[in-house]
All heavy atoms as a GROMACS GRO file, in nm:
protein
  609
    1MET      N    1   3.178   0.501   1.440
    1MET     CA    2   3.048   0.468   1.384
    1MET      C    3   2.952   0.584   1.405
    1MET      O    4   2.961   0.654   1.504
    1MET     CB    5   2.991   0.343   1.450
    1MET     CG    6   3.069   0.214   1.427
    1MET     SD    7   3.071   0.162   1.257
    1MET     CE    8   2.914   0.083   1.245
    2ALA      N    9   2.863   0.599   1.312
    2ALA     CA   10   2.760   0.703   1.320
    2ALA      C   11   2.624   0.637   1.311
    2ALA      O   12   2.608   0.530   1.252
    2ALA     CB   13   2.778   0.803   1.206
    3ARG      N   14   2.527   0.701   1.372
    3ARG     CA   15   2.389   0.653   1.364
    3ARG      C   16   2.314   0.744   1.266
    3ARG      O   17   2.320   0.867   1.276
    3ARG     CB   18   2.321   0.654   1.499
    3ARG     CG   19   2.173   0.614   1.487
    3ARG     CD   20   2.110   0.586   1.618
    3ARG     NE   21   2.169   0.460   1.664
    3ARG     CZ   22   2.163   0.418   1.789
    3ARG    NH1   23   2.103   0.490   1.880
    3ARG    NH2   24   2.216   0.304   1.824
    4VAL      N   25   2.244   0.681   1.174
    4VAL     CA   26   2.165   0.753   1.074
    4VAL      C   27   2.022   0.707   1.085
    4VAL      O   28   1.995   0.587   1.098
    4VAL     CB   29   2.220   0.727   0.932
    4VAL    CG1   30   2.131   0.790   0.826
    4VAL    CG2   31   2.363   0.777   0.919
    5VAL      N   32   1.930   0.802   1.080
    5VAL     CA   33   1.787   0.771   1.084
    5VAL      C   34   1.727   0.811   0.949
    5VAL      O   35   1.754   0.920   0.898
    5VAL     CB   36   1.717   0.847   1.199
    5VAL    CG1   37   1.567   0.831   1.190
    5VAL    CG2   38   1.770   0.798   1.333
    6VAL      N   39   1.649   0.720   0.893
    6VAL     CA   40   1.575   0.748   0.769
    6VAL      C   41   1.427   0.730   0.800
    6VAL      O   42   1.384   0.621   0.840
    6VAL     CB   43   1.619   0.654   0.655
    6VAL    CG1   44   1.541   0.688   0.527
    6VAL    CG2   45   1.768   0.661   0.632
    7ASP      N   46   1.351   0.837   0.784
    7ASP     CA   47   1.206   0.831   0.801
    7ASP      C   48   1.142   0.837   0.663
    7ASP      O   49   1.174   0.926   0.583
    7ASP     CB   50   1.157   0.947   0.888
    7ASP     CG   51   1.199   0.930   1.033
    7ASP    OD1   52   1.182   0.820   1.087
    7ASP    OD2   53   1.250   1.028   1.091
    8VAL      N   54   1.055   0.742   0.637
    8VAL     CA   55   0.988   0.731   0.506
    8VAL      C   56   0.838   0.744   0.530
    8VAL      O   57   0.781   0.675   0.616
    8VAL     CB   58   1.020   0.594   0.440
    8VAL    CG1   59   0.951   0.583   0.305
    8VAL    CG2   60   1.171   0.576   0.426
    9MET      N   61   0.774   0.833   0.456
    9MET     CA   62   0.629   0.856   0.469
    9MET      C   63   0.564   0.857   0.331
    9MET      O   64   0.626   0.898   0.233
    9MET     CB   65   0.603   0.991   0.536
    9MET     CG   66   0.648   0.998   0.680
    9MET     SD   67   0.559   0.887   0.789
    9MET     CE   68   0.396   0.958   0.785
   10PRO      N   69   0.437   0.815   0.325
   10PRO     CA   70   0.366   0.829   0.197
   10PRO      C   71   0.356   0.977   0.159
   10PRO      O   72   0.342   1.062   0.246
   10PRO     CB   73   0.226   0.773   0.227
   10PRO     CG   74   0.237   0.699   0.355
   10PRO     CD   75   0.353   0.757   0.429
   11LYS      N   76   0.367   1.004   0.031
   11LYS     CA   77   0.349   1.143  -0.015
   11LYS      C   78   0.209   1.189   0.022
   11LYS      O   79   0.115   1.108   0.031
   11LYS     CB   80   0.371   1.151  -0.166
   11LYS     CG   81   0.516   1.130  -0.206
   11LYS     CD   82   0.537   1.149  -0.354
   11LYS     CE   83   0.684   1.136  -0.386
   11LYS     NZ   84   0.714   1.164  -0.526
   12PRO      N   85   0.191   1.320   0.045
   12PRO     CA   86   0.060   1.370   0.090
   12PRO      C   87  -0.056   1.333  -0.004
   12PRO      O   88  -0.168   1.312   0.041
   12PRO     CB   89   0.079   1.521   0.096
   12PRO     CG   90   0.225   1.541   0.111
   12PRO     CD   91   0.290   1.426   0.039
   13GLU      N   92  -0.029   1.324  -0.133
   13GLU     CA   93  -0.137   1.295  -0.228
   13GLU      C   94  -0.169   1.146  -0.240
   13GLU      O   95  -0.264   1.107  -0.308
   13GLU     CB   96  -0.103   1.352  -0.366
   13GLU     CG   97   0.020   1.293  -0.430
   13GLU     CD   98   0.151   1.364  -0.395
   13GLU    OE1   99   0.155   1.442  -0.299
   13GLU    OE2  100   0.249   1.339  -0.466
   14ILE      N  101  -0.093   1.062  -0.173
   14ILE     CA  102  -0.114   0.917  -0.177
   14ILE      C  103  -0.206   0.876  -0.062
   14ILE      O  104  -0.185   0.915   0.053
   14ILE     CB  105   0.021   0.842  -0.166
   14ILE    CG1  106   0.113   0.878  -0.282
   14ILE    CG2  107   0.000   0.692  -0.158
   14ILE    CD1  108   0.061   0.840  -0.419
   15LEU      N  109  -0.307   0.796  -0.092
   15LEU     CA  110  -0.395   0.744   0.012
   15LEU      C  111  -0.314   0.655   0.107
   15LEU      O  112  -0.222   0.586   0.066
   15LEU     CB  113  -0.509   0.664  -0.049
   15LEU     CG  114  -0.613   0.742  -0.129
   15LEU    CD1  115  -0.715   0.648  -0.189
   15LEU    CD2  116  -0.680   0.846  -0.042
   16ASP      N  117  -0.350   0.658   0.234
   16ASP     CA  118  -0.280   0.580   0.336
   16ASP      C  119  -0.382   0.494   0.410
   16ASP      O  120  -0.431   0.531   0.516
   16ASP     CB  121  -0.207   0.675   0.431
   16ASP     CG  122  -0.129   0.602   0.539
   16ASP    OD1  123  -0.121   0.478   0.534
   16ASP    OD2  124  -0.075   0.669   0.628
   17PRO      N  125  -0.418   0.377   0.355
   17PRO     CA  126  -0.522   0.295   0.419
   17PRO      C  127  -0.482   0.247   0.558
   17PRO      O  128  -0.569   0.233   0.645
   17PRO     CB  129  -0.542   0.178   0.323
   17PRO     CG  130  -0.425   0.179   0.231
   17PRO     CD  131  -0.371   0.319   0.230
   18GLN      N  132  -0.355   0.222   0.582
   18GLN     CA  133  -0.313   0.180   0.716
   18GLN      C  134  -0.333   0.293   0.817
   18GLN      O  135  -0.382   0.272   0.927
   18GLN     CB  136  -0.168   0.135   0.716
   18GLN     CG  137  -0.146   0.006   0.640
   18GLN     CD  138   0.001  -0.028   0.627
   18GLN    OE1  139   0.081   0.056   0.587
   18GLN    NE2  140   0.035  -0.151   0.660
   19GLY      N  141  -0.295   0.414   0.777
   19GLY     CA  142  -0.317   0.529   0.864
   19GLY      C  143  -0.465   0.554   0.888
   19GLY      O  144  -0.506   0.587   1.000
   20GLN      N  145  -0.546   0.537   0.785
   20GLN     CA  146  -0.691   0.556   0.800
   20GLN      C  147  -0.750   0.452   0.896
   20GLN      O  148  -0.836   0.485   0.977
   20GLN     CB  149  -0.760   0.548   0.664
   20GLN     CG  150  -0.730   0.666   0.575
   20GLN     CD  151  -0.784   0.647   0.434
   20GLN    OE1  152  -0.814   0.537   0.391
   20GLN    NE2  153  -0.794   0.758   0.362
   21ALA      N  154  -0.701   0.328   0.889
   21ALA     CA  155  -0.750   0.223   0.978
   21ALA      C  156  -0.716   0.257   1.124
   21ALA      O  157  -0.799   0.240   1.213
   21ALA     CB  158  -0.690   0.088   0.940
   22VAL      N  159  -0.596   0.308   1.147
   22VAL     CA  160  -0.557   0.348   1.282
   22VAL      C  161  -0.644   0.464   1.330
   22VAL      O  162  -0.695   0.464   1.442
   22VAL     CB  163  -0.408   0.384   1.288
   22VAL    CG1  164  -0.371   0.446   1.422
   22VAL    CG2  165  -0.322   0.262   1.261
   23ALA      N  166  -0.662   0.564   1.244
   23ALA     CA  167  -0.742   0.680   1.280
   23ALA      C  168  -0.886   0.640   1.312
   23ALA      O  169  -0.947   0.694   1.406
   23ALA     CB  170  -0.740   0.784   1.167
   24ASN      N  171  -0.940   0.546   1.239
   24ASN     CA  172  -1.077   0.499   1.264
   24ASN      C  173  -1.088   0.417   1.393
   24ASN      O  174  -1.191   0.417   1.459
   24ASN     CB  175  -1.128   0.417   1.146
   24ASN     CG  176  -1.150   0.501   1.022
   24ASN    OD1  177  -1.166   0.622   1.029
   24ASN    ND2  178  -1.146   0.437   0.906
   25ALA      N  179  -0.982   0.345   1.428
   25ALA     CA  180  -0.985   0.261   1.548
   25ALA      C  181  -0.967   0.341   1.677
   25ALA      O  182  -1.018   0.300   1.782
   25ALA     CB  183  -0.877   0.154   1.538
   26LEU      N  184  -0.895   0.451   1.672
   26LEU     CA  185  -0.864   0.525   1.795
   26LEU      C  186  -0.989   0.568   1.873
   26LEU      O  187  -0.994   0.548   1.995
   26LEU     CB  188  -0.774   0.645   1.763
   26LEU     CG  189  -0.630   0.607   1.728
   26LEU    CD1  190  -0.555   0.730   1.677
   26LEU    CD2  191  -0.558   0.546   1.847
   27PRO      N  192  -1.092   0.626   1.811
   27PRO     CA  193  -1.211   0.664   1.889
   27PRO      C  194  -1.281   0.543   1.953
   27PRO      O  195  -1.330   0.554   2.064
   27PRO     CB  196  -1.302   0.731   1.785
   27PRO     CG  197  -1.211   0.776   1.677
   27PRO     CD  198  -1.101   0.675   1.672
   28ARG      N  199  -1.280   0.430   1.884
   28ARG     CA  200  -1.340   0.309   1.942
   28ARG      C  201  -1.264   0.261   2.066
   28ARG      O  202  -1.320   0.194   2.151
   28ARG     CB  203  -1.345   0.197   1.838
   28ARG     CG  204  -1.442   0.223   1.724
   28ARG     CD  205  -1.468   0.099   1.640
   28ARG     NE  206  -1.348   0.036   1.588
   28ARG     CZ  207  -1.291   0.062   1.472
   28ARG    NH1  208  -1.344   0.155   1.391
   28ARG    NH2  209  -1.183  -0.001   1.433
   29LEU      N  210  -1.138   0.298   2.074
   29LEU     CA  211  -1.055   0.260   2.189
   29LEU      C  212  -1.052   0.368   2.297
   29LEU      O  213  -0.979   0.357   2.394
   29LEU     CB  214  -0.912   0.230   2.142
   29LEU     CG  215  -0.900   0.111   2.046
   29LEU    CD1  216  -0.759   0.104   1.989
   29LEU    CD2  217  -0.935  -0.018   2.118
   30GLY      N  218  -1.132   0.473   2.276
   30GLY     CA  219  -1.143   0.578   2.376
   30GLY      C  220  -1.047   0.694   2.357
   30GLY      O  221  -1.035   0.779   2.446
   31PHE      N  222  -0.980   0.702   2.244
   31PHE     CA  223  -0.888   0.812   2.217
   31PHE      C  224  -0.953   0.908   2.119
   31PHE      O  225  -0.957   0.883   1.999
   31PHE     CB  226  -0.756   0.758   2.159
   31PHE     CG  227  -0.684   0.664   2.251
   31PHE    CD1  228  -0.688   0.527   2.228
   31PHE    CD2  229  -0.615   0.712   2.360
   31PHE    CE1  230  -0.622   0.439   2.312
   31PHE    CE2  231  -0.548   0.626   2.445
   31PHE     CZ  232  -0.552   0.489   2.422
   32ASP      N  233  -1.007   1.017   2.173
   32ASP     CA  234  -1.078   1.113   2.089
   32ASP      C  235  -0.987   1.230   2.051
   32ASP      O  236  -0.885   1.255   2.115
   32ASP     CB  237  -1.200   1.167   2.165
   32ASP     CG  238  -1.303   1.057   2.191
   32ASP    OD1  239  -1.323   0.974   2.101
   32ASP    OD2  240  -1.360   1.055   2.302
   33GLY      N  241  -1.025   1.301   1.948
   33GLY     CA  242  -0.954   1.421   1.907
   33GLY      C  243  -0.848   1.399   1.801
   33GLY      O  244  -0.785   1.493   1.756
   34ILE      N  245  -0.826   1.275   1.760
   34ILE     CA  246  -0.728   1.246   1.655
   34ILE      C  247  -0.803   1.248   1.522
   34ILE      O  248  -0.898   1.172   1.502
   34ILE     CB  249  -0.661   1.108   1.675
   34ILE    CG1  250  -0.606   1.093   1.815
   34ILE    CG2  251  -0.555   1.085   1.568
   34ILE    CD1  252  -0.501   1.193   1.854
   35THR      N  253  -0.762   1.336   1.431
   35THR     CA  254  -0.835   1.349   1.305
   35THR      C  255  -0.767   1.278   1.189
   35THR      O  256  -0.834   1.231   1.098
   35THR     CB  257  -0.853   1.497   1.269
   35THR    OG1  258  -0.724   1.559   1.261
   35THR    CG2  259  -0.937   1.568   1.375
   36THR      N  260  -0.634   1.271   1.190
   36THR     CA  261  -0.561   1.211   1.078
   36THR      C  262  -0.440   1.135   1.131
   36THR      O  263  -0.372   1.182   1.222
   36THR     CB  264  -0.511   1.319   0.980
   36THR    OG1  265  -0.622   1.397   0.937
   36THR    CG2  266  -0.445   1.257   0.858
   37VAL      N  267  -0.415   1.020   1.071
   37VAL     CA  268  -0.294   0.942   1.100
   37VAL      C  269  -0.230   0.905   0.968
   37VAL      O  270  -0.298   0.861   0.875
   37VAL     CB  271  -0.327   0.814   1.180
   37VAL    CG1  272  -0.202   0.730   1.200
   37VAL    CG2  273  -0.391   0.847   1.313
   38ARG      N  274  -0.100   0.926   0.959
   38ARG     CA  275  -0.021   0.880   0.843
   38ARG      C  276   0.080   0.780   0.897
   38ARG      O  277   0.150   0.807   0.993
   38ARG     CB  278   0.053   0.996   0.776
   38ARG     CG  279  -0.034   1.111   0.728
   38ARG     CD  280  -0.112   1.082   0.605
   38ARG     NE  281  -0.027   1.076   0.488
   38ARG     CZ  282  -0.070   1.032   0.370
   38ARG    NH1  283  -0.193   0.991   0.355
   38ARG    NH2  284   0.011   1.028   0.268
   39GLN      N  285   0.086   0.663   0.837
   39GLN     CA  286   0.178   0.559   0.883
   39GLN      C  287   0.294   0.548   0.786
   39GLN      O  288   0.275   0.540   0.665
   39GLN     CB  289   0.106   0.426   0.894
   39GLN     CG  290   0.195   0.316   0.948
   39GLN     CD  291   0.119   0.190   0.976
   39GLN    OE1  292   0.003   0.193   1.015
   39GLN    NE2  293   0.183   0.077   0.954
   40GLY      N  294   0.414   0.546   0.841
   40GLY     CA  295   0.533   0.534   0.758
   40GLY      C  296   0.630   0.432   0.814
   40GLY      O  297   0.592   0.344   0.890
   41LYS      N  298   0.756   0.446   0.775
   41LYS     CA  299   0.862   0.354   0.817
   41LYS      C  300   0.975   0.435   0.879
   41LYS      O  301   1.004   0.548   0.838
   41LYS     CB  302   0.915   0.275   0.698
   41LYS     CG  303   0.811   0.190   0.629
   41LYS     CD  304   0.867   0.118   0.509
   41LYS     CE  305   0.868   0.210   0.388
   41LYS     NZ  306   0.898   0.145   0.262
   42HIS      N  307   1.041   0.376   0.977
   42HIS     CA  308   1.153   0.439   1.048
   42HIS      C  309   1.269   0.340   1.046
   42HIS      O  310   1.256   0.227   1.094
   42HIS     CB  311   1.110   0.471   1.191
   42HIS     CG  312   1.218   0.528   1.277
   42HIS    ND1  313   1.243   0.663   1.283
   42HIS    CD2  314   1.305   0.469   1.360
   42HIS    CE1  315   1.342   0.684   1.368
   42HIS    NE2  316   1.382   0.567   1.416
   43PHE      N  317   1.383   0.382   0.989
   43PHE     CA  318   1.501   0.297   0.982
   43PHE      C  319   1.613   0.361   1.062
   43PHE      O  320   1.631   0.482   1.056
   43PHE     CB  321   1.549   0.282   0.837
   43PHE     CG  322   1.450   0.215   0.745
   43PHE    CD1  323   1.362   0.292   0.672
   43PHE    CD2  324   1.447   0.078   0.732
   43PHE    CE1  325   1.271   0.232   0.586
   43PHE    CE2  326   1.356   0.018   0.647
   43PHE     CZ  327   1.269   0.094   0.575
   44GLU      N  328   1.688   0.280   1.137
   44GLU     CA  329   1.808   0.327   1.206
   44GLU      C  330   1.925   0.246   1.154
   44GLU      O  331   1.923   0.123   1.158
   44GLU     CB  332   1.794   0.310   1.357
   44GLU     CG  333   1.687   0.400   1.417
   44GLU     CD  334   1.679   0.391   1.568
   44GLU    OE1  335   1.763   0.322   1.630
   44GLU    OE2  336   1.589   0.455   1.624
   45LEU      N  337   2.026   0.316   1.103
   45LEU     CA  338   2.143   0.252   1.046
   45LEU      C  339   2.267   0.291   1.125
   45LEU      O  340   2.282   0.409   1.160
   45LEU     CB  341   2.163   0.294   0.900
   45LEU     CG  342   2.058   0.254   0.797
   45LEU    CD1  343   1.936   0.341   0.805
   45LEU    CD2  344   2.118   0.260   0.660
   46GLU      N  345   2.352   0.196   1.153
   46GLU     CA  346   2.485   0.224   1.208
   46GLU      C  347   2.580   0.219   1.090
   46GLU      O  348   2.590   0.116   1.022
   46GLU     CB  349   2.524   0.120   1.313
   46GLU     CG  350   2.438   0.119   1.436
   46GLU     CD  351   2.467   0.235   1.530
   46GLU    OE1  352   2.579   0.288   1.527
   46GLU    OE2  353   2.376   0.271   1.606
   47VAL      N  354   2.649   0.330   1.063
   47VAL     CA  355   2.734   0.338   0.944
   47VAL      C  356   2.873   0.386   0.984
   47VAL      O  357   2.891   0.453   1.086
   47VAL     CB  358   2.674   0.434   0.838
   47VAL    CG1  359   2.537   0.387   0.794
   47VAL    CG2  360   2.668   0.576   0.888
   48ALA      N  361   2.969   0.352   0.903
   48ALA     CA  362   3.106   0.400   0.924
   48ALA      C  363   3.109   0.552   0.909
   48ALA      O  364   3.030   0.610   0.833
   48ALA     CB  365   3.201   0.334   0.825
   49ASP      N  366   3.199   0.615   0.980
   49ASP     CA  367   3.208   0.761   0.977
   49ASP      C  368   3.237   0.816   0.837
   49ASP      O  369   3.204   0.930   0.808
   49ASP     CB  370   3.315   0.810   1.075
   49ASP     CG  371   3.274   0.788   1.219
   49ASP    OD1  372   3.153   0.794   1.249
   49ASP    OD2  373   3.364   0.765   1.302
   50ASP      N  374   3.299   0.736   0.752
   50ASP     CA  375   3.336   0.786   0.619
   50ASP      C  376   3.226   0.770   0.515
   50ASP      O  377   3.244   0.807   0.399
   50ASP     CB  378   3.465   0.720   0.572
   50ASP     CG  379   3.452   0.569   0.556
   50ASP    OD1  380   3.354   0.511   0.606
   50ASP    OD2  381   3.542   0.509   0.493
   51VAL      N  382   3.109   0.718   0.553
   51VAL     CA  383   2.996   0.710   0.459
   51VAL      C  384   2.936   0.849   0.445
   51VAL      O  385   2.894   0.911   0.542
   51VAL     CB  386   2.889   0.609   0.507
   51VAL    CG1  387   2.770   0.609   0.414
   51VAL    CG2  388   2.950   0.470   0.518
   52ASP      N  389   2.937   0.901   0.322
   52ASP     CA  390   2.894   1.040   0.301
   52ASP      C  391   2.743   1.052   0.283
   52ASP      O  392   2.672   0.952   0.264
   52ASP     CB  393   2.969   1.104   0.185
   52ASP     CG  394   2.941   1.038   0.050
   52ASP    OD1  395   2.855   0.949   0.043
   52ASP    OD2  396   3.005   1.077  -0.049
   53ASP      N  397   2.695   1.175   0.290
   53ASP     CA  398   2.552   1.202   0.281
   53ASP      C  399   2.494   1.161   0.146
   53ASP      O  400   2.379   1.116   0.138
   53ASP     CB  401   2.523   1.349   0.308
   53ASP     CG  402   2.546   1.387   0.454
   53ASP    OD1  403   2.558   1.295   0.538
   53ASP    OD2  404   2.555   1.508   0.483
   54ALA      N  405   2.571   1.175   0.039
   54ALA     CA  406   2.521   1.137  -0.094
   54ALA      C  407   2.495   0.986  -0.100
   54ALA      O  408   2.395   0.942  -0.157
   54ALA     CB  409   2.622   1.178  -0.201
   55THR      N  410   2.581   0.907  -0.038
   55THR     CA  411   2.561   0.762  -0.035
   55THR      C  412   2.438   0.727   0.047
   55THR      O  413   2.357   0.642   0.007
   55THR     CB  414   2.686   0.692   0.023
   55THR    OG1  415   2.798   0.722  -0.061
   55THR    CG2  416   2.666   0.542   0.032
   56LEU      N  417   2.421   0.794   0.160
   56LEU     CA  418   2.303   0.768   0.243
   56LEU      C  419   2.175   0.805   0.169
   56LEU      O  420   2.075   0.732   0.176
   56LEU     CB  421   2.314   0.847   0.374
   56LEU     CG  422   2.429   0.805   0.465
   56LEU    CD1  423   2.444   0.904   0.579
   56LEU    CD2  424   2.410   0.663   0.516
   57ALA      N  425   2.177   0.915   0.097
   57ALA     CA  426   2.059   0.956   0.019
   57ALA      C  427   2.028   0.853  -0.089
   57ALA      O  428   1.912   0.821  -0.114
   57ALA     CB  429   2.082   1.094  -0.042
   58LYS      N  430   2.132   0.800  -0.152
   58LYS     CA  431   2.112   0.700  -0.257
   58LYS      C  432   2.053   0.572  -0.199
   58LYS      O  433   1.965   0.509  -0.259
   58LYS     CB  434   2.246   0.671  -0.327
   58LYS     CG  435   2.234   0.588  -0.450
   58LYS     CD  436   2.169   0.666  -0.562
   58LYS     CE  437   2.180   0.589  -0.692
   58LYS     NZ  438   2.102   0.653  -0.796
   59ILE      N  439   2.099   0.531  -0.080
   59ILE     CA  440   2.043   0.413  -0.014
   59ILE      C  441   1.895   0.434   0.014
   59ILE      O  442   1.812   0.346  -0.012
   59ILE     CB  443   2.120   0.384   0.117
   59ILE    CG1  444   2.261   0.335   0.087
   59ILE    CG2  445   2.044   0.282   0.202
   59ILE    CD1  446   2.352   0.331   0.208
   60ALA      N  447   1.861   0.551   0.066
   60ALA     CA  448   1.720   0.580   0.097
   60ALA      C  449   1.635   0.579  -0.029
   60ALA      O  450   1.527   0.520  -0.032
   60ALA     CB  451   1.709   0.714   0.168
   61GLU      N  452   1.685   0.642  -0.134
   61GLU     CA  453   1.606   0.656  -0.256
   61GLU      C  454   1.590   0.524  -0.331
   61GLU      O  455   1.483   0.497  -0.387
   61GLU     CB  456   1.674   0.757  -0.348
   61GLU     CG  457   1.603   0.778  -0.480
   61GLU     CD  458   1.673   0.877  -0.570
   61GLU    OE1  459   1.784   0.921  -0.537
   61GLU    OE2  460   1.615   0.910  -0.674
   62THR      N  461   1.693   0.440  -0.332
   62THR     CA  462   1.687   0.320  -0.416
   62THR      C  463   1.647   0.194  -0.342
   62THR      O  464   1.608   0.096  -0.406
   62THR     CB  465   1.823   0.294  -0.484
   62THR    OG1  466   1.923   0.276  -0.383
   62THR    CG2  467   1.861   0.409  -0.575
   63PHE      N  468   1.658   0.195  -0.207
   63PHE     CA  469   1.633   0.071  -0.135
   63PHE      C  470   1.528   0.084  -0.024
   63PHE      O  471   1.444  -0.002  -0.008
   63PHE     CB  472   1.765   0.020  -0.075
   63PHE     CG  473   1.752  -0.113  -0.008
   63PHE    CD1  474   1.724  -0.228  -0.082
   63PHE    CD2  475   1.768  -0.125   0.128
   63PHE    CE1  476   1.712  -0.351  -0.020
   63PHE    CE2  477   1.755  -0.248   0.192
   63PHE     CZ  478   1.728  -0.362   0.116
   64LEU      N  479   1.531   0.193   0.051
   64LEU     CA  480   1.442   0.206   0.166
   64LEU      C  481   1.308   0.268   0.131
   64LEU      O  482   1.210   0.246   0.201
   64LEU     CB  483   1.510   0.288   0.276
   64LEU     CG  484   1.642   0.231   0.329
   64LEU    CD1  485   1.701   0.324   0.434
   64LEU    CD2  486   1.624   0.092   0.383
   65ALA      N  487   1.302   0.346   0.026
   65ALA     CA  488   1.178   0.416  -0.010
   65ALA      C  489   1.143   0.389  -0.156
   65ALA      O  490   1.230   0.356  -0.238
   65ALA     CB  491   1.193   0.566   0.012
   66ASN      N  492   1.016   0.404  -0.186
   66ASN     CA  493   0.968   0.401  -0.324
   66ASN      C  494   0.945   0.547  -0.363
   66ASN      O  495   0.846   0.608  -0.321
   66ASN     CB  496   0.838   0.321  -0.332
   66ASN     CG  497   0.781   0.319  -0.472
   66ASN    OD1  498   0.819   0.399  -0.557
   66ASN    ND2  499   0.688   0.228  -0.496
   67PRO      N  500   1.035   0.606  -0.443
   67PRO     CA  501   1.026   0.749  -0.472
   67PRO      C  502   0.901   0.791  -0.547
   67PRO      O  503   0.868   0.909  -0.551
   67PRO     CB  504   1.152   0.778  -0.552
   67PRO     CG  505   1.198   0.647  -0.604
   67PRO     CD  506   1.150   0.543  -0.508
   68VAL      N  507   0.828   0.698  -0.604
   68VAL     CA  508   0.705   0.732  -0.674
   68VAL      C  509   0.595   0.770  -0.575
   68VAL      O  510   0.519   0.863  -0.598
   68VAL     CB  511   0.660   0.614  -0.764
   68VAL    CG1  512   0.524   0.643  -0.828
   68VAL    CG2  513   0.764   0.585  -0.870
   69ILE      N  514   0.590   0.700  -0.462
   69ILE     CA  515   0.479   0.721  -0.368
   69ILE      C  516   0.523   0.764  -0.228
   69ILE      O  517   0.438   0.789  -0.143
   69ILE     CB  518   0.391   0.595  -0.357
   69ILE    CG1  519   0.471   0.477  -0.303
   69ILE    CG2  520   0.327   0.562  -0.490
   69ILE    CD1  521   0.387   0.357  -0.265
   70GLU      N  522   0.655   0.771  -0.203
   70GLU     CA  523   0.702   0.803  -0.068
   70GLU      C  524   0.806   0.915  -0.069
   70GLU      O  525   0.885   0.928  -0.162
   70GLU     CB  526   0.766   0.679  -0.002
   70GLU     CG  527   0.667   0.566   0.023
   70GLU     CD  528   0.733   0.440   0.071
   70GLU    OE1  529   0.839   0.401   0.019
   70GLU    OE2  530   0.675   0.376   0.162
   71ASP      N  531   0.802   0.994   0.038
   71ASP     CA  532   0.906   1.093   0.066
   71ASP      C  533   0.991   1.039   0.180
   71ASP      O  534   0.944   0.957   0.259
   71ASP     CB  535   0.844   1.226   0.110
   71ASP     CG  536   0.770   1.297  -0.002
   71ASP    OD1  537   0.812   1.287  -0.118
   71ASP    OD2  538   0.668   1.362   0.029
   72TRP      N  539   1.114   1.087   0.192
   72TRP     CA  540   1.201   1.040   0.298
   72TRP      C  541   1.291   1.154   0.345
   72TRP      O  542   1.315   1.250   0.274
   72TRP     CB  543   1.287   0.922   0.252
   72TRP     CG  544   1.376   0.956   0.138
   72TRP    CD1  545   1.506   1.000   0.143
   72TRP    CD2  546   1.342   0.952  -0.001
   72TRP    NE1  547   1.553   1.024   0.017
   72TRP    CE2  548   1.454   0.995  -0.074
   72TRP    CE3  549   1.228   0.917  -0.071
   72TRP    CZ2  550   1.456   1.002  -0.212
   72TRP    CZ3  551   1.230   0.926  -0.209
   72TRP    CH2  552   1.341   0.968  -0.277
   73VAL      N  553   1.336   1.137   0.470
   73VAL     CA  554   1.431   1.230   0.530
   73VAL      C  555   1.543   1.148   0.590
   73VAL      O  556   1.518   1.051   0.662
   73VAL     CB  557   1.363   1.315   0.640
   73VAL    CG1  558   1.464   1.404   0.710
   73VAL    CG2  559   1.249   1.397   0.582
   74VAL      N  560   1.667   1.186   0.559
   74VAL     CA  561   1.786   1.120   0.612
   74VAL      C  562   1.852   1.217   0.708
   74VAL      O  563   1.875   1.333   0.672
   74VAL     CB  564   1.884   1.080   0.501
   74VAL    CG1  565   2.007   1.014   0.559
   74VAL    CG2  566   1.817   0.990   0.398
   75ARG      N  567   1.884   1.171   0.829
   75ARG     CA  568   1.953   1.258   0.924
   75ARG      C  569   2.048   1.177   1.010
   75ARG      O  570   2.022   1.063   1.044
   75ARG     CB  571   1.854   1.335   1.010
   75ARG     CG  572   1.757   1.253   1.087
   75ARG     CD  573   1.645   1.339   1.149
   75ARG     NE  574   1.533   1.257   1.188
   75ARG     CZ  575   1.520   1.198   1.306
   75ARG    NH1  576   1.613   1.215   1.398
   75ARG    NH2  577   1.416   1.125   1.334
   76ARG      N  578   2.159   1.240   1.043
   76ARG     CA  579   2.255   1.181   1.135
   76ARG      C  580   2.216   1.223   1.276
   76ARG      O  581   2.177   1.337   1.298
   76ARG     CB  582   2.397   1.229   1.104
   76ARG     CG  583   2.449   1.177   0.971
   76ARG     CD  584   2.589   1.230   0.943
   76ARG     NE  585   2.634   1.190   0.811
   76ARG     CZ  586   2.711   1.085   0.787
   76ARG    NH1  587   2.753   1.011   0.888
   76ARG    NH2  588   2.745   1.054   0.665
   77VAL      N  589   2.225   1.128   1.370
   77VAL     CA  590   2.190   1.158   1.508
   77VAL      C  591   2.306   1.118   1.598
   77VAL      O  592   2.391   1.037   1.561
   77VAL     CB  593   2.060   1.086   1.552
   77VAL    CG1  594   1.942   1.134   1.469
   77VAL    CG2  595   2.073   0.936   1.539
   78GLU      N  596   2.307   1.172   1.718
   78GLU     CA  597   2.409   1.136   1.815
   78GLU      C  598   2.386   0.992   1.860
   78GLU      O  599   2.274   0.952   1.886
   78GLU     CB  600   2.403   1.229   1.936
   78GLU     CG  601   2.434   1.375   1.904
   78GLU     CD  602   2.577   1.395   1.859
   78GLU    OE1  603   2.668   1.330   1.915
   78GLU    OE2  604   2.600   1.476   1.766
   79ALA      N  605   2.494   0.916   1.866
   79ALA     CA  606   2.482   0.774   1.905
   79ALA      C  607   2.456   0.758   2.054
   79ALA      O  608   2.474   0.835   2.136
   79ALA     CB  609   2.609   0.700   1.867
   0.00000   0.00000   0.00000
């Protein structure tokens, strides 16, 4: 088995109201110096060793991310 991580983030030109809400709340909670927050999604998949990178990319593009408004990175990590 292999572990695969898919990180999905809003594209830079897309507004991120959740990230803005976090960024606005941090100073009120005493955390200063944070200027920007972008909120995304993090997926961890356990896959069979024979699942190829093209299949993983297709899963990310068609199911885990919305390619119109999100970018994603697929990477294999040590289990």
